[in-house]
C-alpha positions, 0 to 999 in steps of 0.5 A: 862466561868471560867475553872471547869473540863477537862475531856480526853477520848481516843477513837478509833480515838484519844482522845477528851479533853473537857474543861468544864466551870462553867456555864455549857458550854464545848468546845471540842477538837480532838486531833488525835493519831499522835499528842499525845501518853498519856492523858498528851500529849492530853491536851497539845496539845488540850491547845496549839490548844485552844490558836491558836483559841484564836486569831481567830476573834481578831486583824483582824482574823490575826496570833499572831505576837509572843509566848508572843502575842499568850499567852497575854490577848491581852491588848496592847493598854493600852501602846504606840506602839513599832515600829509602829506595830498594833494589 
């Protein structure tokens, strides 16, 4: 899925951010008013949540090791592991 559009709507219970792909599929993220005061903050919070969800089901479902690991595409096996770490 390639991102084609992002819709941000404020409702009575917070922000709804919808990421729409070129194939018609969409992912919606709800951001409460406690975490975003405007559309830009809601979008940044939704992006951060999507990055956290990306680790779900990968690397044994564990948390990312650091911010770089969180943002990477996960191709760590192409280079030798440092410090006997496994992902």
